[in-house]
PASEBA-1860 file (N, C-alpha, C; in nm, 3 decimals):
! residues 227
1> MTFEQKWL> 0.077/-0.123/-0.003/-0.002/0.009/0.004/0.091/0.117/0.002 ~ 0.062/0.212/-0.095/0.155/0.342/-0.101/0.107/0.434/0.007 ~ 0.186/0.535/0.010/0.160/0.630/0.126/0.007/0.718/0.081 ~ -0.005/0.735/-0.044/-0.126/0.805/-0.084/-0.248/0.708/-0.073 ~ -0.239/0.579/-0.087/-0.333/0.467/-0.071/-0.373/0.467/0.096 ~ -0.272/0.480/0.191/-0.284/0.490/0.320/-0.365/0.599/0.354 ~ -0.349/0.707/0.308/-0.432/0.830/0.321/-0.588/0.814/0.322 ~ -0.609/0.739/0.176/-0.748/0.697/0.153/-0.808/0.595/0.253
9> EYDYNPFI> -0.713/0.510/0.289/-0.750/0.408/0.380/-0.793/0.439/0.516 ~ -0.726/0.526/0.563/-0.752/0.580/0.700/-0.829/0.717/0.707 ~ -0.874/0.753/0.595/-0.971/0.877/0.602/-1.086/0.856/0.678 ~ -1.115/0.969/0.762/-1.248/0.978/0.846/-1.374/0.955/0.763 ~ -1.371/0.989/0.646/-1.479/0.984/0.560/-1.487/0.850/0.474 ~ -1.610/0.782/0.469/-1.597/0.655/0.393/-1.584/0.672/0.256 ~ -1.536/0.588/0.173/-1.511/0.582/0.036/-1.532/0.428/-0.024 ~ -1.613/0.429/-0.115/-1.656/0.296/-0.168/-1.645/0.305/-0.317
17> LFNSNGKI> -1.589/0.190/-0.387/-1.566/0.193/-0.529/-1.660/0.090/-0.567 ~ -1.736/0.108/-0.674/-1.838/0.007/-0.720/-1.790/-0.025/-0.861 ~ -1.838/-0.158/-0.922/-1.840/-0.178/-1.053/-1.965/-0.141/-1.104 ~ -1.986/-0.151/-1.245/-2.106/-0.100/-1.321/-2.235/-0.178/-1.267 ~ -2.216/-0.289/-1.200/-2.338/-0.382/-1.154/-2.360/-0.365/-1.009 ~ -2.289/-0.258/-0.946/-2.310/-0.235/-0.805/-2.243/-0.325/-0.708 ~ -2.145/-0.395/-0.769/-2.063/-0.491/-0.668/-1.946/-0.411/-0.618 ~ -1.914/-0.416/-0.514/-1.812/-0.345/-0.433/-1.670/-0.383/-0.466
25> ISVNAEAQ> -1.588/-0.302/-0.535/-1.459/-0.342/-0.564/-1.355/-0.311/-0.448 ~ -1.368/-0.195/-0.392/-1.292/-0.171/-0.260/-1.362/-0.057/-0.189 ~ -1.323/-0.070/-0.063/-1.375/0.034/0.039/-1.260/0.060/0.150 ~ -1.278/0.169/0.194/-1.171/0.211/0.305/-1.202/0.176/0.446 ~ -1.145/0.177/0.548/-1.168/0.133/0.684/-1.302/0.188/0.733 ~ -1.326/0.316/0.717/-1.448/0.365/0.769/-1.569/0.308/0.688 ~ -1.560/0.307/0.561/-1.690/0.254/0.484/-1.702/0.103/0.537 ~ -1.620/0.031/0.580/-1.648/-0.106/0.631/-1.748/-0.099/0.741
33> FLLGFTTS> -1.721/0.000/0.826/-1.804/0.021/0.963/-1.943/0.083/0.912 ~ -1.948/0.161/0.830/-2.056/0.218/0.755/-2.162/0.099/0.712 ~ -2.106/-0.002/0.628/-2.170/-0.107/0.583/-2.233/-0.184/0.692 ~ -2.213/-0.183/0.814/-2.283/-0.225/0.932/-2.404/-0.162/0.939 ~ -2.430/-0.050/0.898/-2.547/0.026/0.921/-2.653/0.052/0.806 ~ -2.595/0.006/0.692/-2.667/0.003/0.566/-2.627/-0.120/0.451 ~ -2.681/-0.082/0.334/-2.648/-0.196/0.237/-2.570/-0.143/0.135 ~ -2.479/-0.214/0.058/-2.414/-0.186/-0.051/-2.491/-0.139/-0.171
41> SELFELAT> -2.630/-0.210/-0.180/-2.714/-0.176/-0.281/-2.783/-0.041/-0.266 ~ -2.810/0.003/-0.132/-2.859/0.138/-0.109/-2.746/0.243/-0.132 ~ -2.624/0.223/-0.102/-2.520/0.328/-0.137/-2.499/0.330/-0.274 ~ -2.496/0.226/-0.360/-2.493/0.220/-0.496/-2.600/0.298/-0.565 ~ -2.719/0.278/-0.506/-2.828/0.374/-0.569/-2.802/0.517/-0.545 ~ -2.760/0.542/-0.432/-2.722/0.686/-0.395/-2.605/0.734/-0.489 ~ -2.529/0.667/-0.519/-2.415/0.699/-0.602/-2.458/0.737/-0.739 ~ -2.542/0.623/-0.811/-2.600/0.654/-0.934/-2.698/0.766/-0.955
49> TYASVNFG> -2.769/0.771/-0.848/-2.874/0.897/-0.834/-2.801/1.033/-0.849 ~ -2.682/1.052/-0.779/-2.625/1.185/-0.756/-2.506/1.184/-0.854 ~ -2.472/1.076/-0.936/-2.375/1.106/-1.025/-2.379/1.217/-1.148 ~ -2.276/1.265/-1.195/-2.293/1.370/-1.283/-2.362/1.313/-1.422 ~ -2.423/1.375/-1.512/-2.472/1.322/-1.639/-2.357/1.267/-1.722 ~ -2.235/1.366/-1.734/-2.134/1.314/-1.802/-2.019/1.265/-1.704 ~ -1.933/1.189/-1.780/-1.795/1.143/-1.705/-1.749/1.268/-1.603 ~ -1.700/1.249/-1.490/-1.641/1.342/-1.411/-1.694/1.330/-1.245
57> FRTTFLEL> -1.680/1.437/-1.193/-1.714/1.434/-1.049/-1.813/1.527/-1.013 ~ -1.909/1.517/-0.913/-1.998/1.592/-0.881/-2.023/1.589/-0.725 ~ -2.028/1.696/-0.666/-2.046/1.706/-0.507/-2.175/1.765/-0.475 ~ -2.247/1.704/-0.396/-2.371/1.737/-0.359/-2.393/1.739/-0.205 ~ -2.457/1.867/-0.148/-2.461/1.862/-0.026/-2.611/1.829/0.019 ~ -2.614/1.731/0.101/-2.754/1.673/0.156/-2.713/1.619/0.287 ~ -2.829/1.606/0.359/-2.825/1.542/0.495/-2.852/1.392/0.488 ~ -2.780/1.292/0.535/-2.798/1.168/0.542/-2.760/1.100/0.661
65> AYGRYHFF> -2.843/0.992/0.699/-2.820/0.930/0.838/-2.834/0.783/0.808 ~ -2.707/0.708/0.862/-2.726/0.563/0.866/-2.668/0.520/1.017 ~ -2.762/0.480/1.102/-2.726/0.454/1.232/-2.654/0.563/1.303 ~ -2.542/0.551/1.360/-2.451/0.637/1.408/-2.411/0.747/1.325 ~ -2.388/0.711/1.206/-2.328/0.797/1.114/-2.421/0.910/1.042 ~ -2.382/1.025/1.039/-2.456/1.144/0.995/-2.370/1.218/0.891 ~ -2.411/1.230/0.778/-2.330/1.305/0.667/-2.395/1.423/0.608 ~ -2.306/1.519/0.563/-2.373/1.667/0.516/-2.342/1.665/0.368
73> GITVGYED> -2.288/1.570/0.302/-2.259/1.562/0.159/-2.190/1.448/0.098 ~ -2.199/1.439/-0.025/-2.133/1.315/-0.101/-2.058/1.367/-0.234 ~ -1.965/1.300/-0.270/-1.905/1.323/-0.389/-1.906/1.187/-0.484 ~ -1.946/1.205/-0.595/-1.970/1.075/-0.677/-1.869/1.111/-0.799 ~ -1.775/1.001/-0.837/-1.693/1.039/-0.943/-1.681/0.921/-1.037 ~ -1.695/0.932/-1.185/-1.661/0.814/-1.251/-1.603/0.862/-1.405 ~ -1.489/0.783/-1.431/-1.411/0.822/-1.573/-1.449/0.735/-1.676 ~ -1.540/0.631/-1.660/-1.582/0.540/-1.755/-1.700/0.469/-1.699
81> ENEVGLKL> -1.755/0.379/-1.779/-1.882/0.308/-1.746/-1.837/0.179/-1.660 ~ -1.725/0.167/-1.620/-1.696/0.033/-1.547/-1.698/0.053/-1.398 ~ -1.647/0.181/-1.359/-1.644/0.198/-1.228/-1.691/0.336/-1.163 ~ -1.747/0.343/-1.066/-1.795/0.454/-0.988/-1.754/0.465/-0.844 ~ -1.703/0.572/-0.807/-1.662/0.596/-0.674/-1.772/0.683/-0.593 ~ -1.780/0.665/-0.449/-1.863/0.729/-0.367/-1.801/0.760/-0.257 ~ -1.787/0.894/-0.209/-1.742/0.939/-0.096/-1.840/1.030/0.001 ~ -1.851/1.003/0.135/-1.964/1.053/0.204/-1.873/1.138/0.301
89> YQAPSYKL> -1.920/1.257/0.332/-1.853/1.351/0.419/-1.935/1.349/0.565 ~ -1.861/1.312/0.673/-1.927/1.287/0.796/-1.940/1.441/0.859 ~ -2.055/1.453/0.900/-2.103/1.580/0.986/-2.038/1.565/1.109 ~ -2.006/1.682/1.183/-1.941/1.670/1.323/-2.038/1.620/1.424 ~ -1.998/1.510/1.510/-2.084/1.459/1.603/-2.140/1.529/1.714 ~ -2.036/1.626/1.743/-2.057/1.698/1.855/-2.047/1.844/1.851 ~ -2.137/1.925/1.909/-2.134/2.057/1.885/-2.034/2.129/1.974 ~ -1.960/2.223/1.939/-1.860/2.275/2.030/-1.920/2.342/2.143
97> STKKPIGE> -2.048/2.375/2.132/-2.121/2.462/2.230/-2.174/2.357/2.350 ~ -2.144/2.235/2.332/-2.194/2.142/2.438/-2.137/2.169/2.564 ~ -2.223/2.170/2.662/-2.159/2.197/2.813/-2.079/2.074/2.856 ~ -1.994/2.105/2.921/-1.907/2.015/2.985/-1.968/1.952/3.095 ~ -1.970/1.807/3.089/-2.032/1.746/3.211/-1.998/1.778/3.352 ~ -2.103/1.788/3.444/-2.053/1.805/3.589/-2.110/1.697/3.670 ~ -2.047/1.674/3.791/-2.103/1.565/3.862/-1.990/1.492/3.927 ~ -1.996/1.375/3.973/-1.884/1.328/4.061/-1.814/1.203/3.995
105> VVNVYTIV> -1.702/1.166/4.040/-1.635/1.064/3.965/-1.697/0.924/4.007 ~ -1.728/0.850/3.900/-1.824/0.730/3.922/-1.758/0.642/3.813 ~ -1.801/0.491/3.862/-1.759/0.379/3.785/-1.884/0.351/3.704 ~ -1.857/0.373/3.567/-1.975/0.354/3.474/-2.015/0.214/3.472 ~ -1.944/0.113/3.497/-1.996/-0.024/3.503/-2.082/-0.053/3.615 ~ -2.061/0.016/3.719/-2.146/-0.010/3.851/-2.272/0.061/3.820 ~ -2.285/0.177/3.744/-2.413/0.250/3.724/-2.505/0.155/3.643 ~ -2.443/0.097/3.519/-2.513/0.028/3.431/-2.558/-0.111/3.492
113> DLCIASNS> -2.463/-0.181/3.578/-2.530/-0.307/3.646/-2.617/-0.271/3.745 ~ -2.626/-0.147/3.804/-2.728/-0.123/3.896/-2.855/-0.100/3.826 ~ -2.868/-0.037/3.725/-2.977/-0.038/3.642/-3.037/-0.160/3.587 ~ -2.954/-0.252/3.550/-2.978/-0.387/3.490/-3.028/-0.457/3.600 ~ -2.978/-0.466/3.727/-3.030/-0.539/3.846/-3.162/-0.477/3.879 ~ -3.196/-0.346/3.888/-3.306/-0.294/3.925/-3.423/-0.331/3.821 ~ -3.401/-0.342/3.685/-3.485/-0.355/3.590/-3.531/-0.508/3.573 ~ -3.426/-0.595/3.637/-3.451/-0.728/3.633/-3.545/-0.781/3.716
121> INCDLKFQ> -3.581/-0.702/3.825/-3.676/-0.734/3.940/-3.816/-0.749/3.892 ~ -3.881/-0.863/3.911/-4.030/-0.884/3.888/-4.046/-0.867/3.717 ~ -3.915/-0.890/3.630/-3.942/-0.864/3.485/-3.862/-0.983/3.419 ~ -3.944/-1.016/3.294/-3.890/-1.133/3.220/-3.801/-1.093/3.095 ~ -3.736/-0.962/3.104/-3.642/-0.920/3.013/-3.509/-1.002/3.029 ~ -3.452/-1.043/2.924/-3.329/-1.108/2.939/-3.204/-1.023/2.890 ~ -3.135/-0.995/2.996/-3.024/-0.891/2.973/-2.887/-0.957/2.933 ~ -2.809/-0.905/2.826/-2.681/-0.953/2.791/-2.589/-0.830/2.800
129> KDYDPTIP> -2.466/-0.852/2.848/-2.375/-0.763/2.868/-2.247/-0.785/2.773 ~ -2.197/-0.676/2.729/-2.065/-0.682/2.635/-1.992/-0.561/2.667 ~ -1.891/-0.567/2.772/-1.832/-0.442/2.827/-1.681/-0.448/2.775 ~ -1.636/-0.338/2.719/-1.479/-0.302/2.725/-1.445/-0.280/2.864 ~ -1.343/-0.345/2.928/-1.307/-0.325/3.065/-1.198/-0.213/3.087 ~ -1.178/-0.142/2.969/-1.067/-0.028/2.980/-1.108/0.100/3.015 ~ -1.251/0.120/3.025/-1.325/0.267/3.057/-1.276/0.306/3.186 ~ -1.210/0.414/3.228/-1.179/0.458/3.360/-1.312/0.520/3.422
137> DIILDSDK> -1.293/0.546/3.555/-1.381/0.617/3.631/-1.378/0.765/3.582 ~ -1.505/0.807/3.568/-1.529/0.944/3.499/-1.625/1.039/3.568 ~ -1.615/1.158/3.540/-1.699/1.247/3.594/-1.825/1.261/3.532 ~ -1.948/1.228/3.599/-2.079/1.223/3.549/-2.180/1.235/3.657 ~ -2.289/1.291/3.607/-2.423/1.304/3.694/-2.477/1.171/3.710 ~ -2.456/1.089/3.805/-2.503/0.958/3.808/-2.640/0.943/3.818 ~ -2.704/1.043/3.895/-2.852/1.038/3.922/-2.927/1.040/3.770 ~ -2.880/1.160/3.693/-2.945/1.166/3.565/-2.924/1.050/3.488
145> MIKLLNKI> -2.799/0.997/3.491/-2.767/0.873/3.389/-2.850/0.760/3.428 ~ -2.870/0.744/3.554/-2.952/0.619/3.595/-3.094/0.634/3.560 ~ -3.155/0.757/3.554/-3.295/0.790/3.535/-3.292/0.772/3.358 ~ -3.187/0.804/3.286/-3.194/0.786/3.152/-3.203/0.649/3.115 ~ -3.096/0.569/3.168/-3.084/0.419/3.166/-3.210/0.355/3.195 ~ -3.284/0.375/3.304/-3.405/0.324/3.335/-3.518/0.357/3.250 ~ -3.527/0.451/3.176/-3.623/0.493/3.078/-3.605/0.406/2.954 ~ -3.471/0.388/2.915/-3.445/0.313/2.806/-3.478/0.168/2.825
153> YAASKKGS> -3.442/0.100/2.937/-3.464/-0.038/2.973/-3.611/-0.050/2.985 ~ -3.681/0.052/3.053/-3.841/0.029/3.070/-3.911/0.036/2.935 ~ -3.842/0.085/2.839/-3.904/0.085/2.689/-3.898/-0.030/2.621 ~ -3.803/-0.129/2.676/-3.795/-0.266/2.637/-3.920/-0.355/2.654 ~ -3.977/-0.407/2.559/-4.088/-0.476/2.569/-4.054/-0.626/2.658 ~ -4.152/-0.654/2.736/-4.148/-0.762/2.816/-4.138/-0.897/2.723 ~ -4.042/-0.986/2.780/-4.031/-1.100/2.707/-3.919/-1.105/2.602 ~ -3.870/-1.001/2.593/-3.757/-0.994/2.483/-3.602/-0.977/2.540
161> SVRTKIYY> -3.527/-0.966/2.466/-3.381/-0.974/2.515/-3.316/-0.823/2.497 ~ -3.225/-0.781/2.589/-3.165/-0.640/2.584/-3.023/-0.666/2.583 ~ -2.954/-0.635/2.481/-2.796/-0.632/2.484/-2.740/-0.494/2.535 ~ -2.653/-0.491/2.622/-2.582/-0.357/2.665/-2.446/-0.362/2.637 ~ -2.389/-0.270/2.568/-2.238/-0.250/2.522/-2.171/-0.147/2.582 ~ -2.060/-0.144/2.632/-1.989/-0.024/2.651/-1.848/-0.044/2.605 ~ -1.818/0.042/2.517/-1.700/0.045/2.435/-1.644/0.188/2.414 ~ -1.508/0.183/2.400/-1.429/0.300/2.352/-1.460/0.338/2.197
169> RVGEHIRF> -1.459/0.472/2.169/-1.488/0.517/2.031/-1.352/0.544/1.981 ~ -1.294/0.467/1.905/-1.174/0.490/1.846/-1.159/0.601/1.761 ~ -1.078/0.705/1.789/-1.067/0.821/1.705/-1.145/0.921/1.728 ~ -1.244/0.920/1.801/-1.338/1.031/1.829/-1.319/1.105/1.948 ~ -1.350/1.232/1.945/-1.318/1.294/2.066/-1.399/1.439/2.095 ~ -1.418/1.505/2.187/-1.478/1.644/2.195/-1.389/1.724/2.258 ~ -1.410/1.860/2.249/-1.309/1.968/2.314/-1.391/2.036/2.424 ~ -1.337/2.054/2.550/-1.400/2.148/2.636/-1.289/2.226/2.700
177> DEKKYSLF> -1.284/2.358/2.697/-1.188/2.460/2.745/-1.041/2.432/2.679 ~ -1.048/2.411/2.556/-0.933/2.383/2.456/-0.868/2.241/2.513 ~ -0.921/2.159/2.582/-0.864/2.027/2.609/-0.962/1.932/2.539 ~ -0.885/1.832/2.496/-0.939/1.727/2.406/-0.974/1.605/2.488 ~ -1.090/1.548/2.499/-1.130/1.425/2.564/-1.184/1.314/2.470 ~ -1.132/1.190/2.502/-1.173/1.085/2.435/-1.321/1.048/2.454 ~ -1.378/0.964/2.383/-1.527/0.925/2.405/-1.545/0.781/2.424 ~ -1.654/0.746/2.478/-1.689/0.591/2.484/-1.855/0.588/2.471
185> SIEIIPEN> -1.899/0.486/2.452/-2.048/0.477/2.420/-2.106/0.369/2.522 ~ -2.215/0.397/2.564/-2.312/0.298/2.633/-2.436/0.266/2.527 ~ -2.414/0.154/2.465/-2.510/0.128/2.343/-2.616/0.018/2.405 ~ -2.729/0.032/2.403/-2.832/-0.061/2.447/-2.913/-0.094/2.313 ~ -2.918/-0.229/2.284/-2.973/-0.307/2.176/-3.097/-0.387/2.220 ~ -3.219/-0.333/2.213/-3.325/-0.403/2.252/-3.386/-0.480/2.137 ~ -3.434/-0.608/2.171/-3.473/-0.699/2.068/-3.622/-0.642/2.029 ~ -3.688/-0.589/2.111/-3.822/-0.528/2.073/-3.845/-0.411/2.178
193> FNTAKKAE> -3.834/-0.299/2.096/-3.844/-0.154/2.147/-3.977/-0.069/2.144 ~ -4.037/-0.017/2.244/-4.161/0.057/2.235/-4.110/0.199/2.174 ~ -4.130/0.205/2.030/-4.092/0.328/1.978/-4.156/0.445/2.029 ~ -4.286/0.440/2.081/-4.364/0.548/2.121/-4.293/0.622/2.248 ~ -4.197/0.554/2.300/-4.105/0.621/2.413/-3.984/0.692/2.354 ~ -3.969/0.689/2.227/-3.826/0.740/2.166/-3.841/0.889/2.190 ~ -3.947/0.962/2.165/-3.941/1.112/2.187/-3.907/1.142/2.343 ~ -3.983/1.075/2.427/-3.966/1.119/2.574/-3.809/1.092/2.607
201> IKLFAEEN> -3.748/0.977/2.544/-3.616/0.935/2.586/-3.526/1.050/2.542 ~ -3.536/1.076/2.420/-3.454/1.176/2.342/-3.462/1.332/2.421 ~ -3.581/1.357/2.465/-3.597/1.490/2.518/-3.527/1.480/2.660 ~ -3.543/1.381/2.726/-3.482/1.377/2.845/-3.328/1.391/2.846 ~ -3.276/1.315/2.742/-3.113/1.316/2.726/-3.079/1.465/2.673 ~ -3.135/1.517/2.596/-3.108/1.640/2.547/-3.117/1.763/2.656 ~ -3.228/1.750/2.732/-3.240/1.842/2.845/-3.130/1.828/2.950 ~ -3.077/1.724/2.956/-2.969/1.678/3.069/-2.832/1.671/3.007
209> NFHICIDK> -2.814/1.717/2.868/-2.679/1.718/2.824/-2.618/1.598/2.790 ~ -2.689/1.494/2.746/-2.655/1.365/2.710/-2.668/1.349/2.559 ~ -2.549/1.320/2.485/-2.564/1.313/2.343/-2.600/1.167/2.308 ~ -2.727/1.157/2.252/-2.793/1.017/2.228/-2.832/1.012/2.093 ~ -2.799/0.890/2.035/-2.869/0.844/1.897/-2.959/0.727/1.899 ~ -3.082/0.751/1.856/-3.168/0.650/1.866/-3.207/0.595/1.701 ~ -3.159/0.466/1.690/-3.215/0.415/1.558/-3.251/0.267/1.602 ~ -3.184/0.167/1.540/-3.224/0.046/1.585/-3.157/0.001/1.721
217> SITINIPM> -3.065/0.076/1.768/-3.024/0.067/1.901/-3.021/0.215/1.952 ~ -3.007/0.216/2.084/-2.980/0.355/2.156/-2.837/0.371/2.219 ~ -2.778/0.476/2.164/-2.634/0.490/2.196/-2.629/0.617/2.264 ~ -2.575/0.621/2.391/-2.530/0.744/2.472/-2.379/0.759/2.450 ~ -2.322/0.851/2.394/-2.185/0.906/2.387/-2.150/1.009/2.489 ~ -2.038/0.953/2.557/-1.987/1.014/2.683/-1.835/1.048/2.682 ~ -1.791/1.168/2.706/-1.663/1.213/2.727/-1.601/1.145/2.838 ~ -1.469/1.116/2.824/-1.402/1.043/2.936/-1.324/1.146/3.007
225> ITD> -1.396/1.222/3.101/-1.339/1.332/3.176/-1.328/1.270/3.311 ~ -1.188/1.275/3.363/-1.146/1.195/3.486/-1.108/1.284/3.605 ~ -1.095/1.426/3.574/-1.080/1.512/3.681/-1.106/1.666/3.647
END
């Protein structure tokens, strides 16, 4: 792999190269993650829809969302009828005006386990856990986080399973007071979710300064502030 190819491979923005039949020829690392939230056929349709009429490149600004991915524009390019390339430009995930979290130093695993235990009482939900053990104790408003998690778990319909993941977000960060902080996520993946509760959960999260994404799963993105 040449130095130029490495720049494309590790670009923050997904890039996919298709053949004329919509089959993927190559993708960069970020596009591989994107394909976990959408299909190659959907992206190929996007590329053919916004390709220029004649050979060349065309950039279009539009809002797109696939799971945790949000884009503000795309570029489609082709020089012959055999291959077409698609690049999607990621929108910033976090606004610079977001308030720095306040609270006490807590262990996030203890908080999540407490919520799971309390929601397991007199309930036939099946809880599964998938934790990255490397997240340190962080500053967080534990009372508000517990309320948010309880709202999410309560929206999972009885008799179904709920998977909870805690993981570090590689390469993503946020700034507060000119200092950069890494991010991690608490992702809750319900087998059967009461979508009528979606607006209530999102409103509570936004009012209490939690960055949340609700799609097929519910993801809370949290800065790792330790002092």
